[in-house]
N, C-alpha and C positions, 0 to 999 in steps of 0.2 A: 504497497500499500504509501500509495504518495505519500509524503511527510504536506500534510497541509496548513496553514497562517490564519486564525485570525482575525478580524473585524482591527481591533490592534496593533494586526500584525507579534502576534504571543502564537509561538512555535505552541504546535497542538499534534504530538506526535501518535496517537489514535488514530484522527482523520472523525472528533470525536462535532467535534462542530457542526455538520460536515454531511456527518453522517442524523444529526437531531435536525434539523431543514429539508431530509429530505423525511424524517418520520414524523415533520411538522406539513413540507406538503405532503402530502399524502392521507395526512391527518381527512379528506371527504370521501376520497373514490370508498379509506377506508371502512367511513363507517356505515354504505352503501353494506360490503358486499358482506355483514358482520351477520345482515338483515335476516334471509335465510339462512343461517344458523340461528337464527333461535325458531325456527317449524324443527327441526327435529326433540326436544326435546321434545315440543308437546305433542309429535306424535307414537316416543316413547310411552309415553301416560295413557293412551287412548289406546296403544293396544294393546298395553297393561290392564286397564278396565277391560277391554275387550276379554282377552284371555281367563280373566279373573271371575268374567261370570260365565262365561262360559264354564271354568273349570265348579261355582260354584254353582252352574241352570243340568249340568252334566254327573255329580254328589249327585242331586238333591231327585233328581230322576233315578237314579240306582238305585235310592236309597226307601223309595216309593213304591220300587214296581217289586 
């Protein structure tokens, strides 16, 4: 990685200023990418509830048979 210098000319060997600026510049698209990820846990909860209802229904049906 090339050595970078901050706005005041301070030596920044890790390039953290450049990485920070890239992180801030990507803030807008990052928030849009996270929107579909929030539906992931919701789908898992729905599938879990449906599976639990199916298991309880199967147990009740076997108990009453």
